[in-house]
N, C-alpha and C positions, 0 to 999 in steps of 0.2 A: 599548499594550500591557501586559499585568500582568507581574511575574516570575515567571518559572518555577523550579521548586526542581530540582535532579538528579533527573533519572528523575519526571517529570513527567506523570502518568496523564492521560491526553488519548483521544479515539475519532475513530475514522475514520466519517465522514459524508457524503453525497453533496446536490449543490445543485442538489435539484428543487424545491425549497421558496425561499417566503418568506426572505432571508436574517436580517431579526429573526427570523423564529418561530424557524426551523433554532436559531440561536446559542441562542434561549432555551432552548429544550426542551433541548439539551446540556447547559448550564448549569444546568438544573432539576436534572442529573444529579449536582452536586456537584463540575462542570469547568469548566473556563477555558483549555484549550486543544484542538487536534485537528486534524487532515487533512481536507482537501473535496475530494472527488470532481465531476467532471462527467463524467455518461454520453452516448453518444455525440449522443444528440437535443437536449442541455439548450443553446438558446441561448446565446453566451459573448457578444453584444454588450451593453456597457454591466456584463456581469455583474462584472468584477475592482474597480472603481469602487463598485456597489453594496455586494459583500460586504465589500469594507473599510470603507466606512462605518460598515458593520453591525455588523463587530470591534470597531470603535473606541469606536461607541457603546457596546457591551455589554461593553468590556475585557475581549476576547478576544481570544485567540493561536491566528492558521490559519499552521502553521509550514509545511504542505505543499499543494501540488495537482496531484489525481491525475487522470488520464485513462484510460477506458474508452471502448471506439468500436461504434460500429452493426456488428452484425452477427455482435458474437463472442457464442458459446455455452463455456460450461464443463460443457456434459454428462455426457463423459467424455473422455479423453485423445485420442481419436482427433479426434472434436470439438475441441477444443480446439488440436491442431495444423493442423486444415484453416483455423481462425476465429479467436484467437486473435493480436493482438500485430500485430505486422514480418512475419511470415511469411507470410501469404498474397501472393502476386503484385499480384494484381487490385484488394487494396485500399488498397497502401501507399502511394501517391500521395495519394490524399485524406487517410489514416490520417496522414503527414508534417504536411502541412496544418493539421490540425485540435490535433496536438499541437503546433505552432506559436503558433497561437490560445491553447491552454490555456497555455503558457508566458506570452503576451501578457499572459492575464489573471490569473496569479499574479502577475508585477512590473509591474500594476496595483493589486494589490493587499498590495506589498510582500512576498510570499513569497519563501523564499531554494531551496524544492526544489520539482524537477515531478520526478510517477514517474509507473510504469506498467509493465503485463504487455508484456514484447517479444514473448514465444512461445517455442515450442520452438525456441531456435538449436542449429543439428546443431554435432557432434563439427568435424569435416572443414572446418578453417577455408578449403581451396580451394572449396568448392564454392561453388556460384552464392546460394543461399539466405543460405548464411552472409556473402558478401561485401557482398549487398546491404544486410542488415540490419545489420552492421557500418559497413557507409558512412553509413546513414540515420541511426544513432546516431549517428557523429560530424557530421553536420549540424546534429541537434537539438542537441546539447553545445556544437556553435559558437554555433547559436542563442539557446542558453541561456545562456552567457557572458557574451553580448551585457548583458545583465539583470543578471549577476552573480549567477544563478542555477545550482544543483546538478542534475544528472538522476541519480535513484536510480532503479537498477532493481530490480523486484519479483522475489524470491528463488522457490524451489520448482521450477519446469520445469525445473531442470539440475542436477548437482552443484555442487558446490563448487569443486572443483576446474574445473567448464567455464567454470564464473561467471567466476571469476576470470583463467582464458585468455581470455576474452573480453574483459573490460574491458583486461585487457592491449595485445591485439589494437586496441579503437578508442583506443588514444594519445593517452587525453583525460583533463586531467587534474582536471574534475569530473564526470566519471563515477564514481560509488558505490552504496551497497548501502542498500536500505532490508531488514530484516534480515523476513522472517514465518515464525516455527518452524513453525508448524503447518502450511504448502504442503509444509515437505521430507516429513511423514508423509502427506499429501492425495497428493499425487503419489507417494510411492513410493521418494523420490531419496535419502535419507540420513537420518542420525539430526542430528535437529538442533543440539545443543548442539556436537558436534565440529565439524560444517558454519559455527556462528558461529568456534570459534575459528581457523580454516582462511581465513573470511572478514575478521575481526574490524579489521587494517587498512583496510578499504573500508567498512565499514560506518555508514551517515553516521542512520541514521533505524530504526525497529524497529515491527512490528505485534507488538499479543499477542493472538496466538490459539491454538484448540486443536482438537487430531483427532485421529482414531487411523487407524490404517494401512488401504491397502488388503486387501482378500480375499488371502491368498497365492494366488500362480498367475492371478490374475485382471491381464492385461495390457493392459486397455482400462478400466476399474472405477477410482475414487477411493475415497481415505476418507471419513470421515466428520465432518463437523467438530462441535466438541463445546462445550459451556458450558466456559469456562475452570478448569484446575485439575480435570477430568475426562477428560479427555483422555492420550493419549501422552506432551507435550511432557517434562513435569512444571516446571511451572513456579519451583518452588524454585532449582531446579538451575537452568533459563535465566536466573533476573536473577542467580544467583550467579555466572553466567557472563559474563554483562555486567558486573554490578561489577567483576569480573574483568580485564576486558580493558579496562575505563575507560572504558565509554560513562556519558554521562551525559544523555542526550537524553530527548526524550520516550517514555512506551510508550503507543502508538495502539492501545486495544483495539479490534478491528474484529467485528464483529457485524452483521447485516443486519436495517434494523427501519425501519420509518418513525418518525420521528421526532416528526413533528406529530399525531398522535395524540394524544387523550384520556388521558393518563398517570392518571388517576382511575376510567377504564372496565375494570372488569378484564376486561369483556368482547370487545375489542376486539383485531383479528387482532393480533399481534405481542406481545401484555403476554408470555409468556413469557421473549421473546426480550430485552426490555426488564427483565424481572424478571433474567434471566445478566449483562447490564450491569452492573445494580447489585450480585450479587456479584461480581462479575468489579472492578468498579473496589473494592470491599472488599477482594479476593483482593491486587490489587497494591497496594494502601496500604500494607497492611502487609508486603510483602514490599520495597517498593523501599526501606523505613529502611533 
C-alpha cells in the first residue's frame, strides 16, 4: 500500500469493471487512493480477493468500501424516502444481508471502513422506523467490528443534530461519519461548514463534492451537483475547516463517470466529467497544502 499524505486526494469510484483496469484508470488521473463502491447488482463472490490483488499489484490504496442497493432511486426527495437505504421495510432484510457481504468483501481487501446511505431516519426515536434502522445499524456495526472495521454514515439526509443524535442512540463506538458537504446543500439540510463543525468529533472520512441549493420553496426537488469550486460549498472554507478540526484523512472526489472509457477520445460520453475530475484534483492539491 502506498504511503499517503495528510489530506491525500483520491476518488470515489465503482467496482463494475475489471479491478486492474479500473485502478489504472484512477491512477491515470494522478491518484493513488480512492473509495470503492459496489452497486446492488454487482456480484461479490471473490471480489475482495480480486480487488486486493489488483490494488497490491498497482500500489494503490482502497481506504473505504461502499454499498448501494438495488431499487434505490435519487430522483427526488419523496422517491429517496421510499427507496433509499434502510428505511423501506420491505427491503431491510435483503439489504442487511447485502451490507454484511460487502463488509466481508472489504475485510478480504484489508479495507477498514464500510459506508453507505441509510436513508431519511425519522427524528422521533420512538417511531417504528427509527427503532428498526437503529437496531439494524447496531447489528451491522457489530458485524463490522469482527473485522476491525468502522461503519461510516453518509451525510446529507439529516441535519447535523439529527445525525449526532442517531449515532448516540446506536451506542456503537465504531459508528462514524463520512462527511459530504454538497449533500447538505443538495438536500437543503444545512450549511455544510457549520454542520462539519458540529459533527467534527465523529468525522472519519470525507467526500469532496459541490452543488447548489434546491429552488426556494421546492419541498420535493433536490439541488444541482456542480463541478468542484463552482457550487455553493466554498471549497477554500471547507478545507480550512477540515484542517481546523484536525482532519488528516483522504479527500475523495465524488463525480460520476465511467473510468474505463478511452480517455483520449474527446467525443466519448462522460468526458466533461473527466475534465471536471482533473480540475477538481488540481483544486484540491492546491488547497490541501
